[in-house]
PLY file of the C-alpha trace (Angstrom):
ply
format ascii 1.0
element vertex 443
property float x
property float y
property float z
element edge 442
property int vertex1
property int vertex2
end_header
45.39 -76.14 110.96
46.30 -77.87 108.02
49.62 -78.87 107.08
50.34 -79.17 103.07
53.12 -82.65 103.14
55.24 -82.59 99.70
54.44 -86.39 97.98
57.89 -88.22 97.52
58.28 -87.52 94.35
58.02 -83.86 94.79
60.78 -84.33 97.41
63.26 -86.50 95.33
62.81 -83.63 92.01
63.49 -81.08 94.42
66.75 -82.67 96.03
67.68 -83.04 92.29
67.52 -79.29 91.25
69.21 -78.15 94.70
71.95 -80.89 93.19
72.16 -80.35 90.01
76.04 -80.66 89.12
76.35 -84.09 90.91
74.07 -85.27 88.53
75.94 -86.93 85.24
72.86 -87.57 82.97
68.54 -87.59 83.08
68.34 -90.70 81.16
66.75 -92.52 82.66
64.36 -90.15 83.80
60.18 -90.44 82.75
59.70 -87.08 79.54
56.87 -86.10 81.97
58.93 -85.78 85.27
61.95 -84.62 82.90
59.68 -81.56 81.60
58.70 -80.66 85.14
61.94 -80.23 86.39
62.65 -78.31 83.48
59.78 -76.48 84.41
60.60 -76.43 88.64
64.10 -74.96 87.41
62.77 -72.02 85.74
60.78 -71.49 87.85
62.15 -71.61 91.40
62.86 -68.45 93.54
65.30 -69.60 95.47
68.05 -71.35 92.93
68.92 -69.13 89.03
69.10 -71.92 86.25
72.24 -72.32 84.98
72.17 -73.47 81.80
74.43 -76.48 81.75
71.52 -77.51 84.28
68.38 -76.91 81.34
70.79 -79.14 79.06
70.98 -82.68 81.00
67.41 -82.34 81.15
67.08 -82.12 77.90
66.50 -85.28 76.60
68.69 -87.02 73.48
65.73 -87.53 71.19
64.41 -83.88 71.70
63.88 -81.86 67.80
62.96 -78.28 70.34
65.71 -76.60 72.58
64.14 -73.36 73.98
66.88 -71.53 76.19
66.15 -68.30 76.36
66.64 -65.86 79.52
69.40 -68.45 80.52
73.52 -67.06 80.11
75.43 -68.65 78.31
79.02 -70.50 79.05
81.64 -69.68 78.29
82.75 -73.19 77.12
78.99 -73.85 76.31
78.67 -76.97 74.22
75.94 -78.95 73.39
76.92 -82.24 71.34
74.42 -84.88 72.65
71.57 -83.27 70.44
72.41 -84.18 67.13
69.09 -85.29 66.48
67.81 -80.94 67.21
65.56 -79.15 64.41
64.72 -76.20 66.21
66.99 -73.84 68.39
65.58 -70.68 69.90
67.99 -68.48 72.44
66.34 -64.87 72.34
66.80 -61.58 74.47
70.74 -62.62 75.23
71.87 -59.75 76.23
75.55 -61.69 76.05
75.28 -64.74 73.45
78.31 -63.88 70.99
79.91 -65.52 67.85
81.86 -67.90 69.96
79.07 -69.52 71.72
76.88 -69.60 68.69
79.50 -71.83 66.95
79.89 -74.35 69.51
76.50 -74.81 70.39
76.08 -75.25 66.50
78.17 -77.17 65.95
76.22 -80.01 67.34
72.54 -79.61 65.37
73.83 -81.06 61.80
69.85 -81.51 61.07
68.51 -78.10 62.50
65.65 -76.79 60.19
64.54 -73.46 62.40
66.78 -71.18 64.73
65.90 -67.92 66.66
68.23 -65.56 68.10
66.16 -62.66 68.00
68.12 -59.55 69.92
71.26 -60.78 70.88
73.49 -57.46 69.56
76.56 -59.29 69.87
75.80 -61.50 67.11
77.14 -60.57 63.82
77.62 -61.82 60.36
80.56 -64.49 61.60
76.75 -66.60 62.70
75.56 -66.64 59.69
79.46 -68.62 58.73
78.42 -70.83 61.29
75.73 -71.59 60.47
76.28 -72.02 57.31
79.28 -74.44 58.06
77.29 -76.65 60.84
73.53 -76.90 59.78
73.36 -77.05 55.95
69.73 -78.18 56.66
68.23 -74.47 57.71
65.13 -73.37 56.42
64.33 -70.43 59.21
66.74 -67.48 60.09
65.66 -65.05 62.84
67.65 -62.73 63.68
65.41 -59.43 64.48
67.42 -56.84 66.25
70.68 -57.79 66.42
72.42 -54.74 65.61
75.74 -55.60 64.53
75.09 -57.34 61.64
76.00 -55.28 58.99
75.69 -58.33 55.89
78.76 -58.70 55.24
78.51 -62.22 54.59
76.20 -61.47 51.67
79.09 -60.23 49.72
81.40 -62.39 51.36
79.43 -65.25 50.21
79.27 -63.95 46.23
82.79 -62.77 46.14
83.44 -66.70 46.89
81.73 -67.50 44.44
82.76 -65.68 42.04
86.78 -66.65 43.43
85.67 -70.33 42.80
84.87 -70.01 38.97
88.14 -67.67 38.56
89.44 -70.35 40.35
87.93 -72.77 38.00
88.21 -71.02 35.04
91.97 -70.83 35.72
92.83 -74.61 36.10
93.87 -75.00 32.76
96.77 -72.36 33.53
98.24 -73.39 36.61
100.85 -75.80 35.40
101.84 -72.61 33.25
101.95 -70.77 35.47
103.71 -72.83 38.54
106.64 -73.48 35.74
106.79 -69.70 34.93
107.14 -69.16 38.90
109.66 -71.82 39.50
111.84 -70.44 36.41
111.62 -66.71 38.43
112.22 -68.37 41.64
109.56 -66.37 42.64
106.18 -66.73 44.96
103.14 -68.23 43.42
100.98 -65.35 41.85
97.60 -64.56 43.95
94.28 -65.23 41.79
91.07 -65.31 42.28
89.47 -63.48 45.25
92.71 -64.03 47.20
94.39 -62.26 45.05
92.06 -59.35 45.70
91.42 -60.31 49.24
95.07 -60.20 50.20
95.62 -56.97 48.30
92.77 -55.46 50.14
93.57 -56.69 54.02
96.29 -54.23 54.43
93.32 -51.85 55.08
91.55 -53.88 58.37
92.44 -53.15 61.74
94.29 -55.59 63.53
95.41 -54.04 66.63
94.26 -55.82 69.05
91.58 -58.58 67.11
94.19 -60.87 65.26
91.67 -63.60 66.03
88.85 -61.20 64.28
91.00 -60.36 61.38
91.76 -64.27 61.41
87.62 -64.68 60.88
87.29 -62.24 58.48
89.34 -63.83 56.17
87.55 -66.92 57.25
84.10 -65.86 56.49
85.33 -64.61 53.39
87.34 -67.39 51.44
84.96 -70.03 52.88
81.10 -67.99 52.69
78.62 -71.32 50.98
74.83 -69.75 50.56
72.44 -71.55 52.70
70.45 -72.87 49.91
68.21 -74.86 51.79
66.78 -71.53 53.93
63.19 -70.86 52.69
62.78 -67.49 55.76
65.03 -65.04 56.92
64.01 -62.77 60.05
66.33 -59.49 59.69
64.44 -57.09 60.98
65.62 -53.92 63.53
69.34 -54.84 61.86
69.97 -50.58 61.61
73.55 -51.71 60.86
72.55 -53.68 57.32
74.55 -51.94 55.17
72.81 -51.26 51.25
75.51 -52.35 49.19
75.44 -56.18 51.16
71.54 -56.23 50.96
72.24 -56.06 46.94
74.07 -59.24 47.51
71.66 -60.92 49.74
70.15 -63.36 47.12
73.50 -64.83 46.71
73.59 -66.14 50.03
69.88 -67.20 50.02
69.36 -68.22 46.57
66.25 -69.35 47.40
64.71 -67.68 49.39
60.90 -67.11 49.76
60.43 -64.77 52.24
61.87 -62.04 54.33
61.64 -59.45 56.58
63.33 -56.94 57.00
61.15 -53.74 58.91
62.80 -51.36 60.71
66.34 -51.15 58.88
65.41 -47.89 58.59
66.08 -48.04 54.03
64.50 -44.83 52.65
64.41 -44.10 49.26
67.97 -43.01 48.80
69.06 -46.90 49.28
65.42 -49.78 48.41
65.74 -48.76 45.34
69.29 -50.12 44.68
69.39 -53.67 46.09
65.04 -54.52 45.61
65.71 -54.89 41.97
68.33 -57.98 43.06
65.84 -59.35 44.20
64.81 -62.75 42.88
61.23 -64.41 41.64
61.56 -67.18 44.36
61.46 -64.07 46.76
57.00 -63.94 47.66
56.61 -62.55 50.72
58.63 -59.27 52.00
58.15 -56.96 54.73
59.40 -53.02 54.90
57.14 -52.49 57.49
58.13 -48.95 59.42
60.28 -47.73 57.08
60.76 -44.36 55.71
59.98 -45.44 51.74
58.24 -43.58 49.55
57.25 -43.67 45.15
60.99 -44.78 44.41
61.18 -47.72 46.13
57.51 -48.28 45.11
58.65 -47.80 42.03
61.23 -50.60 42.23
58.50 -52.88 43.96
56.62 -52.76 41.12
59.12 -54.79 38.89
58.62 -57.33 41.84
55.81 -58.63 39.91
55.90 -62.58 41.45
54.91 -60.88 45.12
52.02 -62.61 47.04
52.73 -61.84 50.60
53.65 -57.31 50.80
53.45 -55.03 54.16
53.36 -52.01 54.54
53.08 -51.44 57.33
52.87 -47.55 58.85
55.00 -46.59 55.78
54.37 -42.83 55.90
55.83 -42.01 53.39
54.35 -43.51 50.84
51.67 -40.79 48.58
48.56 -41.90 47.23
49.41 -41.98 43.20
53.05 -44.31 44.37
50.25 -46.59 46.32
48.00 -46.94 42.83
51.47 -46.94 40.93
52.75 -50.65 43.14
49.26 -51.63 43.37
48.15 -51.98 39.89
50.98 -53.77 39.10
51.50 -56.49 41.32
48.67 -58.81 40.51
50.15 -62.40 42.30
49.19 -60.68 45.72
47.04 -62.09 48.54
47.97 -60.56 51.27
48.40 -56.17 51.47
48.79 -55.11 54.94
48.59 -51.20 54.77
47.70 -50.53 58.09
48.79 -47.57 59.95
49.69 -45.63 56.78
47.43 -42.81 58.22
48.58 -39.89 55.38
46.50 -42.28 52.65
43.10 -40.83 51.40
39.20 -41.71 51.63
39.77 -42.44 47.57
43.07 -43.28 47.17
41.61 -46.63 44.58
39.18 -44.44 42.64
41.28 -43.62 39.93
41.83 -47.92 39.38
38.05 -48.20 39.54
38.15 -45.93 35.90
40.20 -48.57 34.37
38.91 -50.10 31.75
38.58 -53.46 32.42
38.76 -53.10 37.22
38.73 -56.68 36.96
42.38 -56.71 36.75
43.23 -54.96 40.02
44.73 -57.50 43.01
42.79 -60.45 41.80
43.88 -62.58 43.81
44.10 -60.57 46.99
42.85 -62.75 49.91
43.18 -60.57 52.70
43.89 -56.76 53.39
44.90 -54.60 55.91
44.18 -50.69 56.55
43.84 -50.41 59.61
44.11 -47.18 61.33
44.43 -45.73 57.85
42.32 -43.04 59.80
41.20 -41.30 56.41
40.09 -44.23 54.94
36.31 -45.72 55.39
32.97 -47.38 53.82
33.31 -45.69 50.56
37.39 -46.83 50.70
35.53 -50.46 50.90
33.15 -49.62 48.10
35.89 -49.49 45.59
37.13 -52.06 46.89
34.39 -53.63 45.54
34.56 -53.11 42.17
38.35 -55.04 41.89
38.89 -58.31 40.81
39.38 -59.36 44.95
35.88 -58.91 45.19
35.58 -63.04 44.01
39.00 -63.87 46.49
38.97 -61.72 49.52
38.13 -63.13 52.06
39.59 -61.55 55.37
39.60 -57.79 55.79
40.75 -55.82 58.33
40.03 -52.66 58.80
40.14 -51.70 62.89
39.58 -48.29 64.19
38.10 -46.82 61.01
34.93 -44.73 60.64
33.03 -47.97 58.78
29.25 -47.74 58.96
28.39 -51.15 58.52
24.90 -50.50 57.64
26.41 -49.75 54.22
28.78 -52.12 54.72
25.94 -54.41 54.92
24.13 -53.74 52.32
26.06 -52.21 49.33
28.78 -54.05 49.84
29.21 -57.94 51.06
27.02 -58.97 48.97
29.60 -58.25 45.77
32.02 -60.10 47.69
30.78 -63.08 47.55
33.73 -65.34 49.99
33.93 -62.62 52.29
34.29 -64.52 55.82
35.92 -62.11 58.31
35.37 -58.12 59.05
37.51 -56.49 61.64
35.94 -53.65 62.85
37.85 -52.88 66.18
36.99 -50.04 68.18
35.28 -48.83 65.41
33.13 -45.17 65.92
29.99 -45.98 64.45
27.00 -48.06 66.51
27.60 -51.43 65.23
23.97 -54.03 64.43
24.51 -56.84 65.60
21.20 -58.46 65.44
20.59 -57.01 62.10
24.39 -58.12 60.97
23.86 -61.60 61.81
20.59 -62.32 60.22
21.43 -60.27 56.98
24.95 -61.40 56.18
25.71 -64.76 58.98
28.39 -65.82 56.34
30.68 -62.87 57.63
32.29 -62.97 60.96
32.07 -59.28 62.53
35.36 -58.80 64.72
34.41 -56.25 67.06
0 1
1 2
2 3
3 4
4 5
5 6
6 7
7 8
8 9
9 10
10 11
11 12
12 13
13 14
14 15
15 16
16 17
17 18
18 19
19 20
20 21
21 22
22 23
23 24
24 25
25 26
26 27
27 28
28 29
29 30
30 31
31 32
32 33
33 34
34 35
35 36
36 37
37 38
38 39
39 40
40 41
41 42
42 43
43 44
44 45
45 46
46 47
47 48
48 49
49 50
50 51
51 52
52 53
53 54
54 55
55 56
56 57
57 58
58 59
59 60
60 61
61 62
62 63
63 64
64 65
65 66
66 67
67 68
68 69
69 70
70 71
71 72
72 73
73 74
74 75
75 76
76 77
77 78
78 79
79 80
80 81
81 82
82 83
83 84
84 85
85 86
86 87
87 88
88 89
89 90
90 91
91 92
92 93
93 94
94 95
95 96
96 97
97 98
98 99
99 100
100 101
101 102
102 103
103 104
104 105
105 106
106 107
107 108
108 109
109 110
110 111
111 112
112 113
113 114
114 115
115 116
116 117
117 118
118 119
119 120
120 121
121 122
122 123
123 124
124 125
125 126
126 127
127 128
128 129
129 130
130 131
131 132
132 133
133 134
134 135
135 136
136 137
137 138
138 139
139 140
140 141
141 142
142 143
143 144
144 145
145 146
146 147
147 148
148 149
149 150
150 151
151 152
152 153
153 154
154 155
155 156
156 157
157 158
158 159
159 160
160 161
161 162
162 163
163 164
164 165
165 166
166 167
167 168
168 169
169 170
170 171
171 172
172 173
173 174
174 175
175 176
176 177
177 178
178 179
179 180
180 181
181 182
182 183
183 184
184 185
185 186
186 187
187 188
188 189
189 190
190 191
191 192
192 193
193 194
194 195
195 196
196 197
197 198
198 199
199 200
200 201
201 202
202 203
203 204
204 205
205 206
206 207
207 208
208 209
209 210
210 211
211 212
212 213
213 214
214 215
215 216
216 217
217 218
218 219
219 220
220 221
221 222
222 223
223 224
224 225
225 226
226 227
227 228
228 229
229 230
230 231
231 232
232 233
233 234
234 235
235 236
236 237
237 238
238 239
239 240
240 241
241 242
242 243
243 244
244 245
245 246
246 247
247 248
248 249
249 250
250 251
251 252
252 253
253 254
254 255
255 256
256 257
257 258
258 259
259 260
260 261
261 262
262 263
263 264
264 265
265 266
266 267
267 268
268 269
269 270
270 271
271 272
272 273
273 274
274 275
275 276
276 277
277 278
278 279
279 280
280 281
281 282
282 283
283 284
284 285
285 286
286 287
287 288
288 289
289 290
290 291
291 292
292 293
293 294
294 295
295 296
296 297
297 298
298 299
299 300
300 301
301 302
302 303
303 304
304 305
305 306
306 307
307 308
308 309
309 310
310 311
311 312
312 313
313 314
314 315
315 316
316 317
317 318
318 319
319 320
320 321
321 322
322 323
323 324
324 325
325 326
326 327
327 328
328 329
329 330
330 331
331 332
332 333
333 334
334 335
335 336
336 337
337 338
338 339
339 340
340 341
341 342
342 343
343 344
344 345
345 346
346 347
347 348
348 349
349 350
350 351
351 352
352 353
353 354
354 355
355 356
356 357
357 358
358 359
359 360
360 361
361 362
362 363
363 364
364 365
365 366
366 367
367 368
368 369
369 370
370 371
371 372
372 373
373 374
374 375
375 376
376 377
377 378
378 379
379 380
380 381
381 382
382 383
383 384
384 385
385 386
386 387
387 388
388 389
389 390
390 391
391 392
392 393
393 394
394 395
395 396
396 397
397 398
398 399
399 400
400 401
401 402
402 403
403 404
404 405
405 406
406 407
407 408
408 409
409 410
410 411
411 412
412 413
413 414
414 415
415 416
416 417
417 418
418 419
419 420
420 421
421 422
422 423
423 424
424 425
425 426
426 427
427 428
428 429
429 430
430 431
431 432
432 433
433 434
434 435
435 436
436 437
437 438
438 439
439 440
440 441
441 442
């Protein structure tokens, strides 16, 4: 019988884990041992890891912090991680706006934050981030179902109020003199005046602090000018009116994910037209968009990356018209749109010059478009993308690779990868490797 005896180091680490409340700081412990302590704390079976314990184990110079799986403390504050650049705490049903406000107040250099799947988070979190983390470049709030987009409209109104106040500066003295002479109250101007008139319509029953927060958020909201990427996919409470003001709140936004928000033809066109040329990457995946939405998308000619994954209301004709307009597209995902037909791209081959179609496309995903086949690829090979397309994903399609190998690959001179997983037709691997070795076949 062999008895395993723990080393002195392991015994000491177990003691520290079991007595975290007695330890004030771990600053004297080497980073390697600190990481081992964190692992033991997160994977221990006898003790539920506490947020306070995990925070103690984080080095003050750390730039990345992941607290996923931990419960937020009632008065949680993190003040020693001033150099933190990336923070993640996803899937918490208890994490809400008050906790987030206290947490991010200690992260002045934060650039990336991921609070996805936290249903208690509201637009107040945007307000807190704009005040405490001006350097933010990436915000991920997918499936935060309480977000409505009120912050976007709040920024717009705040900017309008500031402009009004600036324009009225020259009249302030006259206004004050008139008020003093009349013994009355000073007149309200700008957004504050508008908000003050509308304020009685707010419900205040049992929520005095909430009303105060709304006032502050509306009046003091400032845009996040450094934000480049925003993921609010699955935020099903977003209002179309607020979405029209999104670019006011994030004027330099490049990448936007609003998939699973259920914006259809009745709502999507209303705000798509407000998007600025800065937004070059857009995801509308899993949305009930159809012809009207694609007409609006056609005006965003600067788009480089577009995902319409599982948008099953799109007809062939609307997608063809859209593709003809988006000449700057580099990445297109129409996977799982099983309503699209095999000859969808054929009308574009009849143009006087098909080379003007998708001249910059680098990656195309038509996986699970069950009506498409190798004939679809043949039509695509006559477009301008035949000189730029590097990756084609067409998994779960009935693709005749013999046809592709001899008729299509020779036209696509820079193609590097073809995804044909779960192909229903036998794959001639030996012949493929011999004749087109430059193209990797993923099967």
